[in-house]
C-alpha positions in Angstrom: 10.4 -60.2 -13.5 9.4 -58.2 -16.6 5.7 -58.9 -15.9 6.1 -57.3 -12.5 8.1 -54.2 -13.6 5.7 -53.1 -16.3 2.6 -52.9 -14.0 4.7 -51.2 -11.3 5.9 -48.6 -13.7 2.4 -48.0 -15.0 1.1 -47.6 -11.4 3.8 -45.1 -10.6 3.1 -43.1 -13.7 -0.6 -43.2 -13.0 0.0 -41.9 -9.5 2.3 -39.1 -10.8 -0.4 -38.1 -13.4 -3.1 -38.2 -10.8 -1.0 -36.0 -8.5 -0.3 -33.5 -11.3 -4.0 -33.3 -12.2 -4.9 -32.9 -8.6 -2.5 -30.0 -8.1 -3.4 -28.3 -11.4 -7.2 -28.7 -11.3 -8.1 -28.9 -7.6 -8.9 -25.7 -5.7 -5.9 -23.5 -5.4 -6.7 -23.0 -1.7 -6.4 -26.8 -0.9 -2.7 -26.3 -0.1 0.1 -23.9 -0.9 1.4 -26.5 -3.4 -1.9 -26.3 -5.3 -1.6 -22.5 -5.5 2.1 -22.6 -6.6 1.3 -25.2 -9.3 -1.6 -23.3 -10.7 -0.4 -19.8 -10.3 3.3 -20.3 -11.3 3.4 -23.4 -13.4 0.1 -24.0 -15.1 0.2 -22.3 -18.5 -3.4 -23.3 -19.4 -4.9 -21.1 -16.7 -4.9 -17.3 -16.5 -3.5 -15.8 -13.4 -6.6 -13.6 -13.0 -8.8 -16.7 -12.9 -6.7 -18.1 -10.0 -6.2 -14.9 -7.9 -9.8 -13.8 -7.9 -11.7 -14.8 -4.8 -15.2 -16.0 -5.3 -17.7 -13.2 -4.7 -19.3 -14.6 -1.5 -16.1 -16.2 -0.2 -15.9 -16.4 3.6 -12.8 -17.5 5.5 -9.0 -17.2 4.9 -7.6 -16.8 1.4 -3.9 -17.3 0.9 -1.5 -16.6 -2.0 2.2 -17.7 -2.3 5.4 -16.7 -4.0 7.0 -19.2 -6.4 9.5 -20.1 -3.6 6.6 -21.2 -1.3 6.7 -18.1 0.9 3.3 -16.8 1.9 2.5 -13.6 -0.1 -0.8 -12.6 1.4 -3.3 -13.9 3.9 -6.8 -12.4 3.6 -9.5 -12.9 6.2 -12.9 -12.3 4.7 -16.2 -11.7 6.4 -18.7 -10.9 3.6 -20.5 -7.6 4.2 -18.4 -6.8 7.3 -14.7 -6.7 6.9 -11.6 -7.7 5.0 -8.2 -8.0 6.7 -5.0 -8.4 4.6 -1.5 -9.3 5.8 1.3 -9.2 3.2 4.9 -10.5 3.2 7.9 -10.0 1.0 9.7 -12.8 -0.8 11.8 -13.5 2.3 8.7 -13.9 4.5 9.1 -10.6 6.3 5.9 -8.7 7.1 5.5 -5.6 5.0 1.8 -4.6 5.1 -1.4 -4.9 7.2 -4.7 -3.6 6.0 -8.2 -3.6 7.5 -11.3 -2.6 5.5 -14.7 -2.3 7.2 -18.1 -2.0 5.6 -18.6 1.3 7.4 -16.0 2.8 5.1 -13.2 2.9 7.7 -9.9 1.5 6.7 -6.5 1.2 8.4 -3.3 0.6 6.3 0.1 0.0 7.9 3.4 -0.6 6.2 6.5 -2.0 7.9 10.3 -1.8 7.6 12.2 -5.1 7.2 13.2 -4.7 10.9 9.5 -5.1 11.8 9.0 -1.6 13.0 6.1 0.4 11.5 6.9 2.6 8.5 3.6 4.4 8.1 -0.1 4.3 9.1 -3.0 5.7 7.2 -6.6 5.8 8.4 -9.7 6.7 6.4 -13.2 7.1 7.7 -16.3 6.8 5.5 -13.9 6.3 2.6 -12.4 9.8 3.3 -8.8 10.4 4.3 -8.5 11.2 8.0 -4.7 11.1 8.8 -1.4 9.6 8.0 1.6 9.0 10.2 5.1 8.2 9.1 7.8 6.8 11.5 11.6 6.7 11.6 12.8 3.1 11.5 13.8 3.4 15.1 10.1 4.0 16.0 9.8 7.8 16.6 7.1 9.8 14.8 8.5 11.4 11.6 5.6 13.2 10.0 1.8 13.5 10.5 -0.7 14.7 7.9 -4.3 15.4 9.1 -7.4 16.3 7.2 -9.0 19.6 8.0 -11.6 19.7 5.3 -11.9 18.7 1.6 -9.2 21.1 0.5 -6.9 21.5 3.5 -4.4 19.3 5.3 -2.1 20.1 8.2 1.4 18.6 7.8 3.9 18.3 10.7 7.5 17.0 10.5 9.3 16.0 13.6 12.9 15.5 14.6 13.8 12.2 16.3 13.8 14.0 19.7 10.1 14.9 19.2 10.7 18.6 18.4 8.7 20.1 15.4 10.9 20.7 12.3 8.2 22.0 10.0 4.5 22.6 10.4 2.4 23.6 7.5 -1.1 24.1 6.2 -1.6 22.6 2.8 -4.4 23.9 0.6 -5.2 21.9 -2.5 -6.9 23.4 -5.5 -8.4 20.8 -7.7 -8.5 20.8 -11.5 -9.5 17.6 -13.2 -8.8 15.7 -10.0 -5.3 17.0 -9.6 -3.7 19.5 -7.2 -2.8 22.8 -8.8 -1.1 24.6 -5.9 -0.2 23.9 -2.3 0.3 26.5 0.4 3.2 25.6 2.8 3.7 27.4 6.1 7.3 27.0 7.1 7.9 29.1 10.2 6.1 27.5 13.2 7.5 30.0 15.7 5.4 32.9 14.2 1.8 32.4 15.0 0.5 34.8 12.4 2.3 32.8 9.7 4.4 35.9 8.6 6.7 33.7 6.5 5.2 31.3 4.0 5.5 30.1 0.4 3.1 29.1 -2.3 4.0 26.4 -4.8 2.3 26.3 -8.2 1.8 23.0 -10.0 0.5 22.2 -13.5 -2.3 19.7 -14.2 0.3 16.9 -14.1 1.3 17.9 -10.6 4.7 19.1 -11.8 6.1 22.1 -9.8 6.2 25.3 -12.0 7.2 28.0 -9.6 7.5 29.0 -5.9 6.6 32.3 -4.4 8.1 33.4 -1.0 6.3 35.9 1.3 7.1 37.8 4.4 4.4 39.6 6.3 2.1 39.3 3.3 4.6 40.7 0.7 6.2 38.8 -2.1 9.9 38.8 -1.6 11.2 36.2 -4.0 10.0 33.9 -6.9 11.8 30.8 -8.0 10.9 29.3 -11.3 11.6 25.6 -12.1 13.8 25.1 -15.1 13.2 21.9 -17.1 15.4 20.8 -20.1 13.6 21.2 -23.4 
Protein backbone atom coordinates (compact mmCIF):
# COMPACT_ATOMS: atom_id res chain seq x y z
CA UNK A 1 0.00 0.00 0.00
CA UNK A 2 2.80 2.38 0.97
CA UNK A 3 4.45 1.81 -2.40
CA UNK A 4 1.25 3.04 -4.06
CA UNK A 5 0.68 6.09 -1.80
CA UNK A 6 4.08 7.70 -2.30
CA UNK A 7 3.94 7.75 -6.13
CA UNK A 8 0.34 9.01 -5.97
CA UNK A 9 1.26 11.85 -3.60
CA UNK A 10 4.24 12.77 -5.77
CA UNK A 11 2.01 12.81 -8.86
CA UNK A 12 -0.54 15.08 -7.15
CA UNK A 13 2.17 17.45 -5.94
CA UNK A 14 3.68 17.48 -9.40
CA UNK A 15 0.33 18.38 -10.95
CA UNK A 16 -0.20 21.17 -8.39
CA UNK A 17 3.28 22.56 -9.06
CA UNK A 18 2.69 22.40 -12.81
CA UNK A 19 -0.63 24.21 -12.40
CA UNK A 20 0.96 26.95 -10.27
CA UNK A 21 3.79 27.43 -12.77
CA UNK A 22 1.29 27.46 -15.64
CA UNK A 23 -0.81 30.14 -13.92
CA UNK A 24 2.15 32.26 -12.82
CA UNK A 25 4.25 32.15 -15.95
CA UNK A 26 1.81 31.61 -18.81
CA UNK A 27 0.28 34.55 -20.65
CA UNK A 28 -1.96 36.52 -18.31
CA UNK A 29 -4.52 36.64 -21.15
CA UNK A 30 -4.89 32.85 -21.28
CA UNK A 31 -7.72 33.02 -18.75
CA UNK A 32 -8.94 35.23 -15.94
CA UNK A 33 -7.28 32.85 -13.49
CA UNK A 34 -3.89 33.55 -15.11
CA UNK A 35 -4.46 37.29 -14.77
CA UNK A 36 -5.59 37.04 -11.14
CA UNK A 37 -2.70 34.77 -10.18
CA UNK A 38 -0.11 37.03 -11.79
CA UNK A 39 -1.63 40.44 -11.05
CA UNK A 40 -2.81 39.81 -7.52
CA UNK A 41 -0.79 36.87 -6.14
CA UNK A 42 2.60 36.69 -7.87
CA UNK A 43 5.10 38.77 -5.82
CA UNK A 44 7.94 38.13 -8.29
CA UNK A 45 6.33 40.09 -11.10
CA UNK A 46 5.74 43.83 -11.18
CA UNK A 47 2.20 44.90 -11.91
CA UNK A 48 3.34 47.28 -14.65
CA UNK A 49 4.90 44.33 -16.49
CA UNK A 50 1.57 42.49 -16.45
CA UNK A 51 -0.84 45.32 -17.24
CA UNK A 52 1.09 46.68 -20.19
CA UNK A 53 -0.24 45.48 -23.52
CA UNK A 54 2.33 44.51 -26.17
CA UNK A 55 2.94 47.41 -28.54
CA UNK A 56 1.40 45.80 -31.60
CA UNK A 57 -1.27 43.81 -29.79
CA UNK A 58 -4.46 43.20 -31.77
CA UNK A 59 -7.64 41.77 -30.30
CA UNK A 60 -9.32 41.87 -26.88
CA UNK A 61 -7.30 42.53 -23.73
CA UNK A 62 -8.97 41.85 -20.37
CA UNK A 63 -8.13 42.70 -16.76
CA UNK A 64 -9.80 41.45 -13.58
CA UNK A 65 -10.32 42.41 -9.96
CA UNK A 66 -9.02 40.05 -7.28
CA UNK A 67 -12.56 38.72 -6.79
CA UNK A 68 -12.68 37.58 -10.42
CA UNK A 69 -14.97 40.36 -11.68
CA UNK A 70 -13.99 41.82 -15.05
CA UNK A 71 -12.29 45.22 -14.59
CA UNK A 72 -11.74 46.31 -18.19
CA UNK A 73 -12.17 44.91 -21.67
CA UNK A 74 -10.13 46.61 -24.37
CA UNK A 75 -10.69 46.01 -28.08
CA UNK A 76 -7.56 47.01 -29.97
CA UNK A 77 -7.17 47.59 -33.71
CA UNK A 78 -3.59 48.88 -34.15
CA UNK A 79 -3.41 52.21 -35.94
CA UNK A 80 -7.21 52.55 -36.06
CA UNK A 81 -9.07 52.35 -32.78
CA UNK A 82 -9.13 51.48 -29.10
CA UNK A 83 -12.40 50.71 -27.32
CA UNK A 84 -12.49 50.34 -23.53
CA UNK A 85 -15.33 49.10 -21.35
CA UNK A 86 -14.85 49.33 -17.57
CA UNK A 87 -16.71 47.85 -14.60
CA UNK A 88 -16.73 48.38 -10.85
CA UNK A 89 -15.95 45.61 -8.33
CA UNK A 90 -19.58 44.51 -8.38
CA UNK A 91 -19.52 44.01 -12.14
CA UNK A 92 -21.59 47.10 -12.91
CA UNK A 93 -20.70 49.07 -16.05
CA UNK A 94 -19.13 52.43 -15.18
CA UNK A 95 -17.28 53.65 -18.27
CA UNK A 96 -17.13 53.29 -22.06
CA UNK A 97 -14.43 54.94 -24.15
CA UNK A 98 -13.60 54.98 -27.86
CA UNK A 99 -10.36 56.46 -29.21
CA UNK A 100 -9.87 56.73 -32.98
CA UNK A 101 -6.65 57.39 -34.88
CA UNK A 102 -8.28 60.50 -36.37
CA UNK A 103 -8.08 62.14 -32.93
CA UNK A 104 -11.77 61.71 -32.17
CA UNK A 105 -12.68 60.24 -28.82
CA UNK A 106 -15.92 59.53 -26.96
CA UNK A 107 -15.94 58.96 -23.19
CA UNK A 108 -19.08 57.99 -21.31
CA UNK A 109 -19.55 57.34 -17.60
CA UNK A 110 -22.55 55.63 -16.04
CA UNK A 111 -24.51 55.59 -12.79
CA UNK A 112 -24.87 52.28 -10.94
CA UNK A 113 -28.41 52.14 -12.24
CA UNK A 114 -27.05 51.87 -15.79
CA UNK A 115 -28.17 55.32 -16.94
CA UNK A 116 -25.55 57.62 -18.48
CA UNK A 117 -23.86 60.11 -16.13
CA UNK A 118 -21.87 62.16 -18.63
CA UNK A 119 -20.55 62.10 -22.17
CA UNK A 120 -17.51 63.95 -23.50
CA UNK A 121 -16.44 64.16 -27.14
CA UNK A 122 -13.13 65.40 -28.54
CA UNK A 123 -12.28 65.88 -32.20
CA UNK A 124 -8.71 66.10 -33.50
CA UNK A 125 -7.64 65.72 -29.85
CA UNK A 126 -9.46 68.99 -29.03
CA UNK A 127 -12.41 69.26 -26.64
CA UNK A 128 -15.73 69.63 -28.49
CA UNK A 129 -18.48 69.24 -25.89
CA UNK A 130 -19.54 67.58 -22.67
CA UNK A 131 -23.02 66.61 -21.49
CA UNK A 132 -24.01 65.67 -17.94
CA UNK A 133 -27.27 63.91 -17.12
CA UNK A 134 -29.53 63.46 -14.13
CA UNK A 135 -29.69 59.84 -12.95
CA UNK A 136 -33.26 59.74 -14.27
CA UNK A 137 -31.93 60.46 -17.79
CA UNK A 138 -32.69 64.15 -18.38
CA UNK A 139 -29.94 66.47 -19.63
CA UNK A 140 -28.41 68.38 -16.69
CA UNK A 141 -25.60 70.47 -18.18
CA UNK A 142 -23.93 71.00 -21.53
CA UNK A 143 -20.55 72.60 -22.19
CA UNK A 144 -19.55 73.39 -25.80
CA UNK A 145 -16.31 74.70 -27.26
CA UNK A 146 -16.55 78.05 -29.02
CA UNK A 147 -12.83 78.55 -29.58
CA UNK A 148 -9.54 77.96 -27.78
CA UNK A 149 -10.52 80.29 -24.91
CA UNK A 150 -14.30 80.24 -24.75
CA UNK A 151 -16.94 77.70 -23.73
CA UNK A 152 -20.71 78.00 -23.52
CA UNK A 153 -22.19 76.40 -20.41
CA UNK A 154 -25.88 75.63 -19.98
CA UNK A 155 -27.55 74.10 -16.94
CA UNK A 156 -31.07 72.64 -17.21
CA UNK A 157 -33.87 71.82 -14.82
CA UNK A 158 -35.33 68.32 -15.06
CA UNK A 159 -38.29 69.69 -17.05
CA UNK A 160 -35.89 70.93 -19.75
CA UNK A 161 -36.01 74.62 -18.82
CA UNK A 162 -32.71 76.51 -18.76
CA UNK A 163 -31.53 77.36 -15.23
CA UNK A 164 -28.22 79.04 -16.12
CA UNK A 165 -26.56 79.89 -19.40
CA UNK A 166 -23.08 81.35 -19.44
CA UNK A 167 -20.14 82.17 -21.63
CA UNK A 168 -16.90 81.13 -19.98
CA UNK A 169 -13.69 82.75 -21.11
CA UNK A 170 -10.45 81.16 -19.94
CA UNK A 171 -7.21 83.14 -19.67
CA UNK A 172 -4.25 80.84 -19.54
CA UNK A 173 -1.14 81.27 -17.43
CA UNK A 174 1.29 78.36 -17.28
CA UNK A 175 -1.48 76.10 -18.51
CA UNK A 176 -3.99 77.13 -15.83
CA UNK A 177 -7.18 79.22 -15.96
CA UNK A 178 -6.80 82.67 -14.41
CA UNK A 179 -10.34 83.96 -14.67
CA UNK A 180 -13.68 82.86 -15.99
CA UNK A 181 -16.53 85.07 -17.18
CA UNK A 182 -19.96 83.80 -16.15
CA UNK A 183 -23.19 85.20 -17.66
CA UNK A 184 -26.04 84.36 -15.27
CA UNK A 185 -29.18 86.09 -16.55
CA UNK A 186 -30.31 84.36 -19.76
CA UNK A 187 -33.47 86.46 -20.00
CA UNK A 188 -31.43 89.57 -20.88
CA UNK A 189 -29.96 89.21 -24.34
CA UNK A 190 -27.42 92.01 -23.89
CA UNK A 191 -26.00 90.20 -20.86
CA UNK A 192 -26.70 93.22 -18.62
CA UNK A 193 -26.04 91.15 -15.50
CA UNK A 194 -22.85 89.13 -15.20
CA UNK A 195 -19.95 88.38 -12.90
CA UNK A 196 -16.23 87.81 -13.30
CA UNK A 197 -14.42 85.31 -11.13
CA UNK A 198 -10.66 85.68 -10.59
CA UNK A 199 -8.47 82.66 -9.87
CA UNK A 200 -4.81 82.36 -8.92
CA UNK A 201 -2.31 80.17 -10.80
CA UNK A 202 -3.51 77.15 -8.77
CA UNK A 203 -7.10 77.74 -9.93
CA UNK A 204 -8.23 78.83 -6.45
CA UNK A 205 -10.97 81.48 -6.49
CA UNK A 206 -9.71 84.85 -5.17
CA UNK A 207 -12.56 87.26 -5.79
CA UNK A 208 -15.82 87.77 -7.69
CA UNK A 209 -16.99 91.02 -9.28
CA UNK A 210 -20.69 91.56 -10.06
CA UNK A 211 -21.79 93.91 -12.86
CA UNK A 212 -25.09 95.41 -13.96
CA UNK A 213 -25.31 97.23 -17.30
CA UNK A 214 -21.52 97.31 -17.46
CA UNK A 215 -21.02 98.87 -14.01
CA UNK A 216 -19.39 97.16 -11.05
CA UNK A 217 -21.97 96.90 -8.25
CA UNK A 218 -20.37 94.48 -5.80
CA UNK A 219 -17.11 92.65 -5.09
CA UNK A 220 -16.80 89.51 -3.01
CA UNK A 221 -13.35 88.47 -1.79
CA UNK A 222 -12.69 84.89 -0.74
CA UNK A 223 -11.44 84.54 2.82
CA UNK A 224 -9.06 81.68 3.57
CA UNK A 225 -7.72 80.70 7.01
CA UNK A 226 -4.08 81.66 7.49
